[in-house]
C-alpha positions in Angstrom: -2.2 -3.2 24.1 -4.4 -0.1 23.8 -1.6 1.7 21.8 -1.9 -1.1 19.2 -5.6 -0.7 18.7 -5.7 3.1 18.3 -4.4 5.1 15.3 -0.8 6.0 15.7 0.3 9.7 15.5 1.6 11.0 12.2 5.1 11.4 13.6 5.4 7.8 14.5 4.2 6.6 11.1 6.4 9.2 9.3 9.5 8.2 11.3 8.9 4.5 10.4 8.5 5.4 6.7 11.7 7.5 6.9 13.6 4.7 8.6 12.5 2.2 6.0 13.4 4.5 3.1 16.8 5.3 4.6 17.5 1.5 4.9 16.4 0.9 1.3 18.6 3.8 0.0 21.5 2.4 2.0 20.9 -1.1 0.6 20.6 0.3 -3.0 17.0 -0.8 -3.3 13.9 1.1 -4.6 10.4 0.6 -3.3 7.2 0.4 -5.3 4.3 -2.0 -5.4 3.6 -1.9 -9.1 7.0 -3.4 -9.9 5.7 -6.6 -8.1 3.4 -7.2 -11.0 6.4 -7.3 -13.4 8.3 -9.5 -11.0 5.4 -12.0 -10.7 5.0 -12.2 -14.4 8.7 -12.8 -14.9 8.6 -15.5 -12.2 5.8 -17.2 -14.0 7.7 -17.2 -17.3 6.3 -14.2 -19.2 9.9 -13.4 -20.2 9.6 -16.1 -22.9 7.0 -14.0 -24.7 7.9 -10.4 -23.9 11.3 -8.7 -23.4 9.9 -6.4 -20.7 9.5 -9.4 -18.4 13.0 -10.9 -19.2 15.1 -10.0 -16.2 16.4 -11.7 -13.1 13.3 -11.6 -11.0 15.0 -13.3 -8.1 16.8 -10.0 -7.2 13.3 -8.6 -6.4 12.2 -11.4 -4.0 12.4 -9.0 -1.1 9.8 -6.7 -2.7 7.5 -9.7 -3.2 7.9 -10.5 0.5 7.1 -6.8 1.3 3.9 -7.1 -0.8 2.8 -10.2 1.0 3.6 -8.6 4.4 1.6 -5.5 3.4 -1.4 -7.6 2.4 -1.2 -9.8 5.5 -0.6 -6.8 7.7 -3.6 -4.9 6.2 -5.8 -8.0 6.8 -4.6 -8.3 10.4 -5.1 -4.6 11.0 -8.6 -4.6 9.6 -9.9 -7.8 11.1 -7.8 -8.4 14.3 -6.4 -5.1 15.5 -9.2 -2.8 14.6 -11.7 -1.7 17.2 -13.8 0.4 14.8 -13.6 -0.2 11.1 -15.6 2.8 10.0 -13.4 5.9 9.7 -14.8 9.2 10.9 -15.4 11.7 8.1 -16.9 15.2 8.2 -20.6 15.6 8.3 -20.5 17.9 5.2 -18.8 15.1 3.3 -21.4 12.5 4.5 -24.2 14.8 3.4 -22.7 15.5 0.0 -22.1 11.8 -0.7 -25.6 10.9 0.4 -27.0 13.4 -2.1 -25.0 11.6 -4.7 -26.7 8.3 -3.7 -24.1 6.9 -1.3 -26.3 6.2 1.7 -23.6 4.1 3.3 -21.3 7.2 3.7 -20.2 7.5 7.3 -21.7 4.1 8.2 -19.4 1.7 6.3 -15.7 1.5 5.6 -16.2 1.7 1.8 -19.2 2.7 -0.4 -21.3 -0.5 -0.3 -23.4 0.8 -3.2 -20.4 0.2 -5.5 -19.1 -3.1 -4.2 -22.2 -5.0 -3.2 -24.5 -4.1 -6.2 -22.6 -5.3 -9.2 -24.5 -3.4 -11.8 -23.3 -2.8 -15.4 -22.3 0.7 -14.4 -20.2 -0.5 -11.5 -18.5 -3.2 -13.5 -17.7 -0.7 -16.2 -16.3 1.8 -13.7 -14.1 -0.9 -12.2 -12.9 -2.1 -15.6 -12.2 1.3 -17.0 -10.6 2.5 -13.7 -8.4 -0.5 -13.5 -7.2 -0.1 -17.1 -6.5 3.6 -16.6 -4.6 2.9 -13.3 -2.6 0.1 -15.0 -1.8 2.3 -18.1 -0.9 5.3 -15.9 1.3 3.3 -13.6 3.2 1.9 -16.6 3.3 5.3 -18.4 4.6 7.1 -15.3 7.2 4.4 -14.6 5.8 3.5 -11.3 2.9 3.8 -8.8 2.1 6.4 -6.2 4.0 4.6 -3.5 7.1 4.2 -5.7 7.2 7.8 -6.8 5.9 9.6 -3.7 7.8 7.6 -1.2 10.9 6.1 -2.9 11.4 8.5 -5.8 11.0 11.7 -3.7 13.3 10.2 -1.0 15.9 9.8 -3.7 15.3 13.3 -4.9 14.3 12.2 -8.4 12.8 14.9 -10.6 10.6 12.5 -12.6 9.1 11.3 -9.3 8.3 14.9 -8.3 6.6 15.5 -11.7 4.7 12.2 -11.3 3.5 13.1 -7.8 2.3 16.5 -9.0 0.4 14.8 -11.8 -1.1 12.3 -9.3 -2.5 15.2 -7.2 -3.8 17.1 -10.2 -5.4 13.9 -11.5 -7.0 13.3 -8.1 -8.4 16.8 -7.9 -9.8 16.6 -11.4 -11.4 13.2 -10.6 -13.0 14.3 -7.3 -14.2 17.7 -8.4 -15.0 17.3 -12.1 -15.4 13.6 -13.1 -16.9 12.1 -9.9 -19.9 14.4 -9.8 -20.7 13.5 -13.5 -20.6 9.8 -12.8 -22.9 10.0 -9.7 
């Protein structure tokens, strides 16, 4: 059971992702989590009000099951199969985050200063961030998992452009915007 509690090597995880992607390509399916929101809205009847949600959502039931499995698997991994929930990060990163006010850096799985203290600033950050992610996902025609895993596996040029944009956006956020916010 020790192999189950420790992180798996990159080549095992990579091989599993490749196997799943080959199976999806062979079955003619495309993977992406953001499409589940559209599927759920269509299943709940949003197609009566908006053409975007008017499609046969039952063809996407497999993706909803995948979403439930990912959420359930994440919960099991974090609460049942995890020996230590705090990831190791470099000491330089810990020091830099602590100078920004994140005293929980290196001691907690997530920045407790953001999630436990619901200040007006934190609520605004979550709301604006959520809107930007939702808009970006829709504008890009999919999420990072859909483009970076499924789209690139299918050699789609729009997915390559989207992934490059995701990385540029991440770099801008971490190096330019994040220091201004904190």
